C-alpha positions as CSV (number, residue, x, y, z in Angstrom):
1,M,32.5,-65.0,-24.8
2,F,34.0,-63.2,-21.8
3,V,34.1,-63.5,-18.1
4,S,35.4,-61.4,-15.3
5,E,38.4,-62.7,-13.3
6,S,36.1,-63.4,-10.3
7,E,34.1,-65.9,-12.4
8,L,37.1,-68.0,-13.3
9,D,37.5,-71.3,-11.5
10,D,40.6,-72.2,-9.3
11,S,42.2,-74.3,-12.1
12,C,43.8,-71.2,-13.6
13,D,46.9,-71.0,-11.3
14,E,49.2,-70.1,-14.2
15,Y,46.9,-67.2,-15.1
16,D,47.0,-65.9,-11.5
17,E,50.8,-65.9,-11.6
18,F,50.7,-63.9,-14.8
19,D,48.2,-61.4,-13.5
20,D,50.4,-60.6,-10.5
21,A,53.4,-60.0,-12.8
22,D,51.2,-58.0,-15.2
23,S,49.9,-55.7,-12.5
24,A,53.5,-54.4,-12.0
25,E,53.8,-53.2,-15.6
26,D,53.3,-49.5,-16.0
27,T,50.8,-49.2,-18.9
28,G,50.7,-45.4,-18.6
29,G,46.9,-45.4,-18.2
30,M,46.5,-47.3,-21.5
31,A,44.2,-50.2,-22.0
32,V,46.2,-53.3,-22.9
33,L,44.8,-56.3,-24.8
34,Y,47.0,-59.3,-24.1
35,V,46.6,-62.1,-26.8
36,C,47.8,-65.5,-25.6
37,A,50.7,-66.8,-27.7
38,G,50.9,-70.2,-25.9
39,G,51.0,-73.3,-28.1
40,G,47.3,-74.1,-27.8
41,C,46.2,-70.6,-28.7
42,Q,48.7,-70.3,-31.5
43,N,47.3,-73.5,-33.0
44,K,43.9,-71.9,-32.9
45,N,45.1,-68.8,-34.8
46,S,45.8,-66.3,-32.0
47,K,48.2,-64.5,-34.2
48,K,45.4,-63.6,-36.7
49,I,43.4,-62.2,-33.7
50,R,46.4,-60.1,-32.6
51,V,47.0,-58.8,-36.1
52,R,43.3,-57.9,-36.5
53,L,43.1,-56.1,-33.2
54,K,46.2,-54.1,-34.1
55,E,44.6,-53.2,-37.4
56,L,41.4,-52.0,-35.7
57,V,43.4,-50.0,-33.1
58,K,45.1,-48.2,-36.0
59,E,41.9,-47.8,-38.0
60,R,40.2,-46.2,-35.0
61,G,43.2,-43.9,-34.2
62,L,43.6,-45.4,-30.7
63,E,47.3,-46.1,-30.7
64,D,47.8,-43.7,-27.9
65,R,45.1,-45.3,-25.7
66,I,45.0,-49.0,-26.5
67,R,48.0,-51.4,-26.9
68,V,47.8,-54.9,-28.2
69,K,50.5,-57.4,-27.0
70,K,51.2,-61.0,-27.2
71,T,51.8,-62.9,-23.9
72,E,52.8,-66.2,-22.6
73,C,50.3,-69.0,-22.0
74,L,47.5,-67.9,-19.7
75,G,46.8,-71.4,-18.6
76,M,43.4,-71.8,-20.2
77,C,44.3,-73.7,-23.3
78,G,41.0,-75.6,-23.5
79,R,39.2,-72.2,-23.7
80,G,41.5,-70.6,-26.2
81,P,42.3,-68.5,-28.0
82,I,42.3,-66.1,-25.0
83,V,42.4,-62.3,-24.9
84,K,42.8,-60.5,-21.6
85,L,41.8,-56.8,-21.2
86,T,43.7,-55.2,-18.3
87,L,41.0,-52.5,-17.7
88,G,37.8,-54.1,-16.3
89,N,39.6,-57.4,-15.7
90,L,37.9,-59.0,-18.7
91,I,38.9,-62.3,-20.3
92,F,37.6,-63.2,-23.7
93,M,37.6,-66.9,-24.5
94,R,37.3,-69.0,-27.7
95,V,38.0,-65.7,-29.7
96,R,37.8,-65.6,-33.4
97,P,39.1,-62.8,-35.6
98,K,35.6,-61.7,-36.5
99,K,35.1,-60.9,-32.7
100,A,38.0,-58.5,-32.7
101,E,35.6,-55.5,-33.2
102,A,33.5,-56.4,-30.2
103,I,36.7,-56.9,-28.0
104,L,38.0,-53.5,-29.1
105,D,34.5,-52.0,-28.3
106,A,34.8,-53.5,-24.8
107,A,38.3,-52.0,-24.4
108,E,37.1,-48.5,-25.5
109,K,34.2,-48.8,-23.0
110,A,36.5,-49.8,-20.2
111,L,38.8,-46.9,-21.0
112,C,35.9,-44.4,-21.1
113,T,34.7,-45.7,-17.7
114,K,38.1,-45.3,-16.2
115,L,38.5,-41.8,-17.6
116,A,35.0,-40.8,-16.4
117,S,35.7,-42.1,-12.9
118,G,38.9,-40.0,-12.7
119,E,41.2,-42.9,-11.9
């Protein structure tokens, strides 16, 4: 399941603070998938999701276009594990390792959209 940032409710203040800090990071035009490493998400196997996403990025030869990183708690523990895609402002909730391919597909699509728009 995923939602855009605009669909999130106001209970995600911690997420908003992270997003402000994240926007300052220079990603060099790459798509970045942030996998929550907060306690709640770790207890729900977020590390397996991060590892699977990294495997898929490598398998698809996308290391120069898509980065997978762990991040601090995104403040949505009840909806975790959480994966945030910087391009397209997508947030994936209740992620399982078997959904990693669909998440990477969304990242590739967002990257292609960005490149096509000339941004």
